[in-house]
N, C-alpha and C positions, 0 to 999 in steps of 0.2 A: 504491499499499500505505499510506504512512505516512497519508491521509488518511481510510483505514479504520478504521487503529487506533488514532484520535483517539476516537470513539466508545466503542470496547470500553474503553479505559482511563478514560475519564470515568465508565461504568458500574462500572466494577469500585471507582474511588472511592467512590463513592453506595455502592455495596456494602459496602464495607468501612466506612463511615464508620454506615450502619445496623449493619451486626453490633457495632460499637462501642459505640452506643447501646443495641441489646438484652444486652449482657453487661453495662452499667455504667449501669441505669436510673435511679441516682441523679442521674447529671450532670445532670438535666432541675431538680433543687432541693436541689445541692450547697451552694447559698450560703443555704440555711435553718437559721437560728438558733432558730427557735420554731416549735414544731409545735402544734396542737387536733387531737387524735385521740379517736375516734368507734369504737368498738368495739360491733357486735350479735351476738345471738346465733347468727344462720345469717340469710339471704339475706329470709326473710318474717318478720322480728320486728320490731316500731315501736320497741321501748323496748330504749333505746342507753346506755352510760357513755363520759362526756367527760373526757379528760384531757390536762394541758396539760403540755410538752417546753420545755429550753430548752439550748442549749449553746452553746460560743465557739467559732467560724470552724471549726466540723468536727469538733469533739471528742466525746466520746461523749456522747450524749443523758442528761439526768436532769430526773426528775422534779421541778414545780414543784406546790403548792397540793394542793388535794382531787383527789378522781374526784366528778362531779356527773352525775347521769339526766338524758338526755336522750330525747326521741322523735323520728323520723324518717317516712320517706313510710308511708300509710298501708298500702301493699302491699309494705313493705320496702324493700331494696335492690337496685340492677344497676351492672352498670360502668360507668361515665360514662367520658366525653372531658376525661381532664386532662394533668396532666405525665409520669403514668409511660404506659409503651407498652402498648397495647392489650391487653385480657385476653379469654379464652376460657374455657371449663369454668362459667359463670353468666349469669344473666339480662344482658341487656344495655339502656344505660336510653334512654327512647325518649319522647318528646311526649305527656305526659297518662297517663304509666302508673301515675302515685303512689308510683314509685318515687323514693330519695333515690341520689343517683351516689355509686358505690364509686370508691375510688383517691386520690390525691394532687393535691391543687387550689391555686392559690394563694388566700389570703386577699385580698381586694380590696376598695374603697371602703367604710365604717361610713355607714350613715345612720341618720335616725329624723324623728319628730316636730318635733322642738324644734329651736332654732335653731342650737345648739352644744351639745356631747356633752365628756364626759370622757374623752379619748383621744387619743392622737397620730397615730391611722391619718388618713389622706384622710377626711372627714366631708361627706355631703351631707344637708343638709336637706329633707325634702321637700315638696313643695306638690301643691295640689287635684289639678294639670295633669300628675303624673308618672305615667308607667304603665311597667311591663316588659312589650314585646313579645313574647309568645306564640303570635303566628301562623307558624307554621314557614310559609320560604321568601321571609319580606319582609325590604326592605332592614336593618330594625331587630331584628330577630330575636333575640332574648335579649341587650337592650340596654334601660338605664333611660333612656328619653326624657320631654322635656316638650312637651308636646302646642303650648303658648304659645311655643316656639319653632321646632319643627317642624310645625307644622300639626297637625289631628286626623285627614287622610287618612292620615299617613305612620304612624298609631297604630292605624286601624279594625280593629276587631275584637279587639283586645287586651283579656283579662280579668283585668289584673294591676294595677287600679288601686294606688298606693302607699301613698298616704294611708287605711288603710283605714279610721280610724277616724270620714272624712267621708263613705266612699262604703259604708260596712258599718255603721251605726248604732255607730259606738263602737267599732269594734274595736282591738286594742291590738297586733296581732301584730308590726305592723312600727315599734311606737313607738322600739324599738332594736333593731338589728341589722348584720351586713355580710353582701356577697356573696362567694359562694364561685366562685371562678372553673371553673365549670364550663362545656364546653363554649364557651371563649372565642371561636372564630369562628366561629358559628352556622353548627354543620352540618344541615341541614335536619333534621328530626324526631328531632335528637338530644338534645333538652331544653333546658329553658329557666328563667330567674329563680329559679334557683336559691340559696338565702339559709339564712344562721342568725338566727334570728326568736325572738319569745317564745310559747311555747306557751300552749293553751288549758287545758291540762288534761298531767299525768303520764301518761295513758293513750290521749289522742287523735293520730292520726296527722295529719302533712301532706301537702299536695299532693306532696312531693319537696323539700322543705327539713330543715332540722335546726331544733329549735327546744325551748327552756329556759327556765329560769325569769330572770326581771328580774334576781336578784342573780349567775348564775353570767354572764350577757350583760355585766352592767355589768363583774363583775371581767377578765373576758377581754377587753374593750376598754381598763379603763385598763391592762392588761399590755400587750397587741400594739404592739410596735413596727415601722415600715414599714421600717426600716434591717435587722431582722432579716429580712427576706423571709419572712415567715412562710405554714407552709402547711397546710393542714385535710385530714383525714385519714380515709376512712370505711372502713371494712372489717368484714367476718361475723370472727368468731374464729377460723375454720379455715383461710380465708384470711390470715389476721392473721400466723398463727404458721407457714405455709408459704412465706409472702413475706419474714418480719420479717429474715433474714438478708441475703437478695439486695437488699432495699430499704434494707438499716440503718438499721430503724426501732427504735425503743427498745424493754427488754424489760419487759413489763406486768405489775407486782405485781398482787396479787388487792387486790378492792377494801377499804378501811381504812372 
């Protein structure tokens, strides 16, 4: 009887742990003291507004700086795979759908064409042989890797060269940007290579990233601090209003 009770006890503990996580979804980002927030009017709109917030060790969020325009995926947004619990009641992010992932995500490494950048965040100087792997099911799916180090075969089929200026006639989209930590475990077909980067115009959507002016990007990178464990949040307005208290998100004032 004792041996038969052990699996039941373990199952009960796992269930209790999952229930606790569901009741307190903010635990996954409770150490975040900086937040980059993007809100969009609805699931299918590409134009959004970016705001920045900070707090001191879990105190109340307060807004810093101004609100800035951004654009997101050409098809709008969809629930992604991040720090928040899985969500339903809206589109789900899939590889190649042209939607930006919605939810709460860690902000990862900054990157750019220059050897250095004015930021405290970890920075990757991109090379002509850096690619982000967007082929689902491959070992490096949703990872930036250098063909000079991993071999061309490991990145075969990737359509995401990071030095877009060298591969696409001087394209400046990735001249400076940062990784948005969507689908960190590389769930097959969950979506890949999600970044914040420079826009081509204020009305042109991306393949799933969030894009902005060079000035907005530079201000973000100068402000972000790794010790603040910054997070990136993207939500349609109705979802934001519905989840704000549960997720302990800041109250959003009207655009100034």
